[in-house]
C-alpha positions in Angstrom: 10.9 -3.1 1.9 12.0 -6.5 3.1 15.1 -8.0 1.7 17.1 -11.2 2.3 18.2 -14.3 0.6 14.9 -14.7 -1.1 15.1 -11.3 -2.8 13.0 -8.2 -2.2 9.4 -7.6 -1.4 7.9 -4.1 -1.1 5.2 -4.8 1.5 3.4 -1.5 0.9 3.0 -1.7 -2.8 -0.1 -4.0 -2.7 -2.0 -1.5 -0.5 -1.1 1.3 -2.9 -2.2 -0.7 -5.8 -5.4 -1.5 -4.0 -6.1 2.2 -3.5 -5.4 3.0 -7.2 -7.8 0.3 -8.4 -10.5 1.4 -5.9 -10.1 4.9 -7.2 -10.9 3.7 -10.8 -13.8 1.6 -9.6 -15.3 4.5 -7.6 -14.8 6.9 -10.5 -16.8 4.7 -12.9 -19.5 3.9 -10.3 -19.9 7.6 -9.9 -20.3 8.2 -13.6 -22.5 5.3 -14.7 -25.4 5.8 -12.4 -28.0 8.5 -12.4 -28.1 10.8 -9.3 -30.9 12.6 -7.6 -30.6 16.4 -8.0 -29.6 17.1 -4.4 -26.7 18.8 -2.6 -25.8 15.4 -1.0 -25.7 13.6 -4.3 -23.5 16.3 -5.9 -21.1 16.1 -2.9 -21.2 12.3 -3.2 -20.2 12.4 -6.8 -17.3 14.7 -6.2 -16.0 12.4 -3.4 -16.5 9.2 -5.3 -15.0 10.5 -8.5 -12.3 12.4 -6.7 -13.5 15.6 -8.3 -13.8 13.9 -11.7 -10.1 12.8 -11.7 -10.1 9.5 -9.8 -10.0 7.3 -12.9 -7.2 9.2 -14.6 -5.1 9.4 -11.5 -5.5 5.7 -10.8 -4.2 4.8 -14.2 -1.3 7.2 -13.9 -0.3 5.7 -10.6 -0.5 2.2 -12.1 1.9 3.3 -14.8 4.5 4.8 -12.4 4.2 1.8 -10.1 4.7 -0.7 -12.9 7.7 1.2 -14.3 9.2 1.3 -10.8 8.7 -2.4 -9.8 9.6 -3.9 -13.1 12.8 -1.9 -13.4 13.8 -2.5 -9.8 13.4 -6.3 -10.3 15.5 -6.0 -13.4 18.3 -4.4 -11.4 18.0 -7.1 -8.9 18.2 -9.8 -11.5 21.2 -8.2 -13.2 23.0 -7.9 -9.9 22.6 -11.6 -9.1 22.8 -13.1 -12.6 24.9 -10.6 -14.6 22.0 -9.8 -17.0 18.3 -10.2 -17.4 16.6 -13.1 -19.2 14.3 -11.4 -21.7 12.5 -14.7 -22.5 11.7 -15.4 -18.9 10.5 -11.8 -18.5 8.1 -12.1 -21.4 6.8 -15.4 -20.0 6.1 -13.9 -16.6 4.2 -11.0 -18.2 2.2 -13.4 -20.3 1.2 -15.5 -17.2 0.3 -12.4 -15.3 -1.5 -10.3 -17.9 -3.0 -12.5 -20.6 -5.5 -14.9 -18.9 -7.7 -12.2 -17.3 -7.1 -9.7 -20.1 -8.4 -12.1 -22.8 -11.3 -13.2 -20.6 -12.3 -9.5 -20.3 -12.1 -9.1 -24.1 -14.2 -12.3 -24.6 -16.8 -10.9 -22.2 -16.8 -7.5 -23.9 -17.1 -8.7 -27.4 -19.0 -12.0 -27.0 -21.1 -11.9 -23.9 -21.9 -8.2 -23.8 -24.1 -8.3 -27.0 -26.1 -11.1 -25.4 -26.6 -9.1 -22.2 -27.8 -6.0 -24.0 -30.2 -8.0 -26.2 -32.2 -8.8 -23.1 -31.9 -5.4 -21.3 -32.3 -1.8 -22.3 -28.5 -1.0 -22.2 -26.4 0.8 -24.8 -25.9 -1.8 -27.5 -23.8 0.0 -30.1 -20.3 -1.4 -30.9 -17.5 0.7 -32.4 -14.4 -1.3 -31.2 -12.2 -3.5 -33.3 -11.7 -6.9 -31.8 -8.4 -7.4 -33.7 -6.9 -4.3 -32.1 -7.8 -5.6 -28.6 -6.5 -9.1 -29.3 -3.2 -7.5 -30.4 -2.9 -5.3 -27.3 -3.5 -2.2 -29.4 -6.7 -1.1 -27.7 -5.2 2.3 -27.0 -4.7 2.9 -30.7 -8.3 1.7 -31.3 -9.5 4.5 -28.9 -7.5 7.0 -31.0 -8.8 5.8 -34.4 -12.4 4.9 -33.5 -13.1 7.0 -30.3 -13.7 5.7 -26.8 -15.8 2.5 -27.0 -19.5 2.8 -26.6 -19.3 -0.6 -24.9 -18.2 0.3 -21.3 -16.8 -3.2 -20.8 -14.0 -2.3 -23.3 -13.1 1.0 -21.8 -10.1 0.1 -19.5 -8.2 -2.4 -21.6 -6.3 0.5 -23.3 -4.1 1.0 -20.3 -3.2 -2.7 -20.2 -2.3 -2.4 -23.9 0.0 0.5 -23.1 1.7 -1.5 -20.4 2.1 -4.5 -22.7 3.7 -2.3 -25.3 6.1 -1.1 -22.5 6.8 -4.6 -21.4 7.7 -5.5 -25.0 10.2 -2.7 -25.4 11.6 -2.0 -22.0 13.6 -5.2 -21.4 15.3 -4.7 -24.7 16.2 -1.1 -23.7 17.3 -2.3 -20.3 19.4 -5.1 -21.7 21.2 -2.6 -23.9 21.6 0.3 -21.5 20.8 -1.1 -18.0 24.5 -1.4 -17.0 25.5 1.9 -18.4 26.4 4.8 -16.1 24.4 7.0 -18.5 21.2 4.9 -17.8 19.5 7.7 -15.8 20.4 10.2 -18.5 18.7 7.9 -21.1 15.6 7.7 -18.9 15.6 11.5 -18.6 15.8 12.0 -22.3 12.9 9.5 -22.7 10.8 11.3 -20.2 11.5 14.6 -22.0 10.7 13.3 -25.5 7.5 11.7 -24.2 6.5 15.0 -22.5 7.3 16.9 -25.6 5.2 14.5 -27.7 2.3 14.9 -25.3 2.5 18.7 -25.3 2.7 19.0 -29.1 -0.2 16.6 -29.8 -3.2 18.5 -31.0 -5.6 15.5 -30.5 -6.9 14.9 -27.0 -7.2 11.2 -27.8 -3.5 11.0 -28.8 -2.5 13.0 -25.7 -4.4 10.6 -23.4 -4.1 7.2 -25.1 -1.0 7.1 -27.2 1.9 5.0 -25.9 4.4 7.8 -26.4 2.3 10.2 -24.4 2.1 7.7 -21.5 5.7 6.5 -21.7 6.9 9.4 -19.4 5.0 7.9 -16.5 6.5 4.4 -16.9 9.9 5.9 -17.5 9.6 8.0 -14.4 8.8 4.9 -12.5 12.0 3.3 -13.9 14.0 6.4 -12.8 12.6 6.0 -9.2 13.8 2.3 -9.4 17.3 3.5 -10.3 17.4 5.9 -7.4 15.9 3.4 -5.0 18.3 0.6 -6.0 21.6 2.5 -6.2 21.0 5.3 -3.7 18.9 3.6 -1.0 21.0 5.0 1.8 20.6 8.6 0.5 16.8 8.2 0.2 16.5 6.8 3.7 18.8 9.6 5.1 16.6 12.2 3.4 13.4 10.8 4.9 15.1 10.5 8.3 15.5 14.3 8.3 11.7 14.7 8.0 9.5 14.3 11.0 6.2 12.3 10.7 4.4 15.6 10.9 6.2 17.0 7.9 5.6 13.8 5.9 2.0 13.9 6.8 1.7 17.5 5.7 3.2 16.6 2.3 0.6 13.9 1.9 -2.3 16.2 2.8 -1.0 19.0 0.5 -0.5 16.6 -2.3 -3.9 15.1 -2.0 -5.5 18.6 -1.9 -3.6 19.7 -5.0 -4.8 16.6 -6.8 -8.4 17.0 -5.7 -8.5 20.7 -6.7 -6.3 20.2 -9.7 -8.9 21.3 -12.3 -10.1 24.5 -10.6 -6.6 25.6 -9.7 -5.3 25.0 -13.2 -7.9 27.4 -14.6 -6.5 30.3 -12.5 -3.5 30.9 -14.8 -1.5 29.2 -17.5 1.7 29.4 -15.4 0.0 27.6 -12.5 -1.5 25.1 -14.8 1.9 24.2 -16.1 3.3 23.7 -12.6 0.3 21.6 -11.5 0.8 19.4 -14.6 3.7 17.8 -12.9 2.2 17.5 -9.4 0.6 14.0 -9.9 3.8 12.4 -11.1 6.0 14.0 -8.5 3.5 13.2 -5.7 3.1 9.6 -6.7 6.8 9.2 -6.9 7.1 10.6 -3.4 4.4 8.2 -2.1 6.2 5.1 -3.6 9.5 6.1 -2.1 8.2 7.3 1.3 6.0 4.2 1.9 8.9 1.8 1.1 12.0 3.6 2.3 11.0 6.0 5.1 11.4 5.0 8.7 9.5 8.1 10.0 6.2 7.4 8.3 3.2 8.4 10.3 1.3 5.6 8.5 2.2 2.6 6.4 -0.4 1.2 4.0 0.5 -2.4 4.9 -0.9 -1.8 8.3 -4.4 -1.9 6.8 -4.9 -5.6 5.8 -8.0 -4.9 3.7 -6.0 -2.6 1.4 -3.3 -5.2 1.0 -6.0 -7.7 0.1 -7.6 -5.3 -2.4 -4.1 -4.8 -3.9 -3.8 -8.6 -4.4 -7.0 -8.7 -6.4 -6.5 -5.2 -7.9 -5.9 -6.4 -11.5 -9.3 -8.0 -11.5 -10.9 -5.0 -9.9 -9.5 -2.8 -12.5 -10.1 -4.9 -15.6 -13.5 -6.4 -15.0 -15.3 -3.9 -12.6 -17.6 -2.9 -15.5 -19.1 -6.3 -15.4 -20.4 -5.5 -11.9 -21.6 -2.1 -12.9 -23.4 -3.4 -16.0 -25.0 -6.2 -13.9 -26.4 -3.6 -11.5 -27.6 -1.5 -14.5 -29.5 -4.5 -15.8 -30.8 -5.6 -12.4 -32.2 -2.3 -11.2 -34.7 0.0 -13.0 -33.1 3.0 -14.8 -33.4 6.4 -13.1 -32.3 8.0 -9.8 -34.1 5.7 -7.5 -31.9 3.6 -5.2 -28.7 5.2 -6.6 -26.9 4.8 -3.3 -27.8 1.1 -3.3 -26.7 0.7 -6.9 -23.3 2.2 -6.3 -22.7 0.2 -3.1 -23.9 -3.1 -4.8 -21.7 -2.5 -7.8 -18.6 -2.0 -5.6 -19.3 -5.1 -3.5 -20.0 -7.1 -6.6 -16.8 -6.0 -8.2 -14.8 -7.0 -5.2 -16.5 -10.4 -5.1 -15.9 -11.1 -8.8 -12.3 -10.0 -8.5 -11.8 -12.3 -5.5 -13.2 -15.2 -7.5 -11.0 -14.2 -10.5 -7.9 -14.2 -8.4 -8.5 -17.4 -6.6 -9.9 -19.5 -9.5 -8.1 -18.1 -12.5 -5.2 -15.8 -11.9 -3.6 -17.7 -9.0 -3.1 -20.8 -11.1 -1.1 -18.9 -13.7 0.8 -16.9 -11.1 2.1 -20.2 -9.6 3.7 -21.0 -12.9 5.7 -17.8 -12.9 8.3 -19.3 -10.5 9.4 -21.5 -13.4 10.5 -18.5 -15.3 12.0 -16.5 -12.4 15.7 -15.7 -12.7 15.9 -14.6 -9.1 14.1 -15.6 -6.0 11.8 -12.6 -5.6 8.4 -12.6 -3.9 6.5 -12.3 -7.1 3.6 -14.3 -5.9 3.0 -11.8 -3.2 3.5 -8.8 -5.5 1.0 -9.0 -8.3 3.6 -7.8 -10.7 
């Protein structure tokens, strides 16, 4: 983390965001193309999809990261200004989220039917455009099932974050200065976890705002720890050698990759593993930004930082690239490696164009609604 008169900038968050977005892209690329029935293709699928969990883990990480960064910046604003400006917060969210989100909705509902009319792609439509326009796509998934139109399959998580952005500044404004703030967060995480565990519907457990609030709230808890106990965090990491920290990373990644088969061993182990992703991702965020003993910093890889800058586009519109490849190449298992590679390259190219010719123009306007001088143009939040 860099700090100074201009505020704070977590230089490793962009790279982490880039990895999360890439995990989602690879997961969908692995699942939307047909594979040859070979040992190589089966291994390739497991790697690209991260053992069928890449998409889910990528979204979970985005939730935790959003809760962390947004709340940390709220603490920073409160420290400098005495309170947060809710109106400015909403305007910054609008400028960051809405332009590309509504473009993706337009493509999904308006251009997609034209595309499928000329190609043998799945053409059914079961999504409600009004739910998407009102940032309620997650509830549309619950009521109508996952969309048959793949271009509308990721907006639900953006809807969850928008619901969080609507409520969280009000909660923070009321309780952010209270010494009981971490207790309130803990209660929120517990209630969200309880709601998740008691829901009989798989769709509710996965898509409902209350089910996912625990991830965002946990990120907020990390922000509280990081802001008020920076010295303690740094001291804890200082006691760990680079080798120990590396072993934690390797162990965490292995537990995530083999999460499903390990969870099937016993109910008790399944319950323990249920909390591994959230705890591991919390460790990663804190270690990358507050540890001086790291064996490796994400920011040292410029391409990951660049992917993080365009990660919102990669996440939200990567299905455009996948559908384009589906329409361009013949169906079947032929050229499946080329299809996957082309869809990834095309996604990155489209996201680069989106950032430079659409998103960046709105991001420049965010400074007009900044209550503190933070590096928000660098951080895509």
